[in-house]
Each structure stands twice: as C-alpha cells, then as structure tokens.
C-alpha positions as CSV (number, residue, x, y, z in Angstrom):
1,X,58.5,-99.9,124.6
2,X,61.7,-98.9,122.7
3,X,63.4,-102.1,123.6
4,X,60.4,-104.1,122.3
5,X,60.6,-102.3,119.0
6,X,64.3,-103.1,118.7
7,X,65.4,-99.5,119.4
8,X,68.4,-98.8,121.7
9,X,66.9,-97.3,124.9
10,X,70.0,-95.1,125.3
11,X,69.6,-93.6,121.8
12,X,68.3,-90.0,121.7
13,X,64.6,-89.7,121.4
14,X,63.2,-87.9,118.4
15,X,59.7,-86.5,117.9
16,X,58.0,-84.1,115.6
17,X,58.5,-80.5,116.5
18,X,55.5,-78.2,116.8
19,X,56.1,-76.7,113.4
20,X,57.5,-79.8,111.5
21,X,56.1,-80.3,108.0
22,X,56.7,-82.9,105.4
23,X,58.1,-85.5,107.8
24,X,60.9,-83.4,109.2
25,X,61.8,-84.4,112.7
26,X,63.7,-82.6,115.3
27,X,65.6,-83.9,118.3
28,X,64.0,-83.4,121.7
29,X,67.0,-84.1,123.9
30,X,66.9,-80.7,125.4
31,X,64.6,-79.8,128.2
32,X,61.5,-77.9,127.3
33,X,61.6,-74.1,127.8
34,X,59.6,-73.0,130.7
35,X,57.4,-69.9,130.4
36,X,57.7,-68.5,133.8
37,X,57.6,-64.8,134.8
38,X,55.0,-62.2,135.3
39,X,52.1,-62.3,132.8
40,X,51.5,-58.9,131.2
41,X,47.8,-59.5,131.7
42,X,48.2,-59.4,135.5
43,X,51.0,-56.8,135.5
44,X,49.6,-53.3,136.4
45,X,52.3,-51.5,134.4
46,X,51.2,-53.0,131.1
47,X,51.1,-50.9,128.0
48,X,48.8,-51.9,125.2
49,X,48.0,-51.1,121.6
50,X,45.4,-52.5,119.2
51,X,45.0,-52.3,115.5
52,X,42.3,-53.4,113.0
53,X,43.9,-54.5,109.7
54,X,41.4,-54.6,106.8
55,X,41.8,-57.9,104.9
56,X,39.5,-60.6,103.7
57,X,42.2,-63.2,104.6
58,X,42.5,-62.6,108.3
59,X,42.1,-66.2,109.3
60,X,44.8,-67.4,106.9
61,X,47.3,-64.7,108.1
62,X,46.5,-65.4,111.7
63,X,47.3,-69.1,111.3
64,X,50.5,-68.4,109.3
65,X,51.8,-66.1,111.9
66,X,51.0,-68.5,114.8
67,X,52.6,-71.4,112.9
68,X,55.6,-69.3,112.1
69,X,56.1,-68.2,115.7
70,X,55.3,-71.7,117.2
71,X,58.8,-72.8,116.3
72,X,60.3,-70.9,119.3
73,X,57.5,-69.1,121.1
74,X,54.5,-70.2,123.2
75,X,51.5,-70.1,120.8
76,X,47.9,-71.1,121.0
77,X,45.5,-70.6,118.1
78,X,42.4,-71.7,116.3
79,X,41.1,-70.6,112.9
80,X,39.8,-67.3,114.3
81,X,41.8,-66.6,117.5
82,X,45.5,-66.7,118.4
83,X,47.8,-65.8,121.2
84,X,51.5,-65.5,121.1
85,X,53.7,-65.0,124.2
86,X,57.0,-63.2,123.6
87,X,59.4,-63.8,126.5
88,X,61.0,-60.8,128.2
89,X,64.5,-62.0,127.2
90,X,63.7,-62.8,123.6
91,X,66.6,-62.1,121.1
92,X,68.8,-60.7,123.9
93,X,66.4,-58.1,125.1
94,X,65.9,-57.3,128.8
95,X,62.3,-56.2,129.3
96,X,60.5,-56.2,132.7
97,X,58.0,-58.9,131.7
98,X,56.7,-61.1,128.9
99,X,54.4,-59.6,126.2
100,X,51.3,-61.1,124.6
101,X,50.0,-60.6,121.1
102,X,46.4,-61.6,120.5
103,X,44.9,-62.0,117.0
104,X,41.2,-62.2,116.2
105,X,40.1,-62.8,112.6
106,X,36.8,-61.6,111.2
107,X,35.4,-61.7,107.7
108,X,36.7,-58.3,106.8
109,X,39.6,-57.6,109.2
110,X,42.3,-59.0,111.5
111,X,42.4,-57.4,114.9
112,X,45.8,-57.3,116.7
113,X,46.3,-56.5,120.3
114,X,49.7,-56.3,122.0
115,X,50.1,-56.2,125.8
116,X,53.7,-55.3,126.6
117,X,55.6,-54.6,129.8
118,X,57.2,-51.4,128.6
119,X,56.7,-48.8,125.8
120,X,60.0,-49.9,124.1
121,X,58.8,-53.5,124.0
122,X,55.4,-52.4,122.7
123,X,57.0,-50.4,119.8
124,X,59.4,-53.3,119.0
125,X,56.5,-55.8,118.8
126,X,54.3,-53.4,116.8
127,X,57.1,-53.3,114.2
128,X,57.7,-57.1,114.3
129,X,54.0,-57.9,113.9
130,X,53.6,-55.4,111.0
131,X,56.7,-56.7,109.2
132,X,55.6,-60.3,109.5
133,X,52.0,-59.7,108.4
134,X,53.2,-57.7,105.4
135,X,55.6,-60.6,104.5
136,X,52.7,-63.1,104.7
137,X,50.3,-60.8,102.9
138,X,52.6,-59.8,100.2
139,X,49.8,-59.7,97.6
140,X,48.0,-57.1,99.7
141,X,51.1,-55.4,101.2
142,X,51.6,-52.9,102.7
143,X,48.7,-53.5,105.0
144,X,47.2,-50.5,106.9
145,X,47.7,-50.6,110.7
146,X,45.7,-48.1,112.7
147,X,47.4,-48.6,116.1
148,X,45.4,-47.1,119.0
C-alpha cells in the first residue's frame, strides 16, 4: 500500500497518537506498551477508597482526566464512565501491582474509586486524582473529596 502511494516502505510509520489534537502526529516506531501484571481487581490484598465529588460538570471533568491520562496510561471511557490503569512501576515507583481508578459521572457529582495494591499507592493516587481534578475544575476548586 505504501509503495503504491509513492511512500518509501522503509520510512518510519506515523499515526495519530491516542491524544493527538489539531493534526499533530506522533511516531509509532516503538513497540506498544504491554499492560501485564496482576490486576488489582483480582488481587486479594487490594486497598480501596471512594469519594463522591459534588459538581455539576462531572462528565466534562471525567473526559478531561481520561484524555489527559490517555497519553501514557491505559484508559477506557465514555461520557459517564471511565477507567484508568496506573502501572505498578509508573514514574519510578515499585508497587506490588497495578492500580485502577474508576470514574462515574452523575448529574450532581463525580464518583471516584481507586483500587490499589498497597496503602502507599492508594495515598499517592488519591493525591494525584485530587490535584488533577482541581486543576481541570479551576473555576470550582478546591473540590471537596470525602474519601471513604
């Protein structure tokens, strides 16, 4: 196909990255990252926390967070539900397993649930999620998190 279009087949292949906007393209020469390891949802030593954040813009913030983290994390989302997987070795950390943050948007609140492999990982992710949400919701910041 590339030869038929007049493109050198040996040239690097380029494609839009998951978060590319306004026509930016990123090289895809490197192998895709694999998301192997124990899932915190099946790990019996999982620690969890959940918070309900009162906001009328929950869907907007959910989508912004997921798009932001889609650049380098495994993310799946719709307008009212999102899941972000944080690898156990993210940013030089060495946690026992991956962590999963789940977001659910309602008309009056954004519900956040974090399933982590250790209490330290849970505390780090609670802070990261709160900082990112406050950054995206700067007009409403600071948002109230009632972690349970």
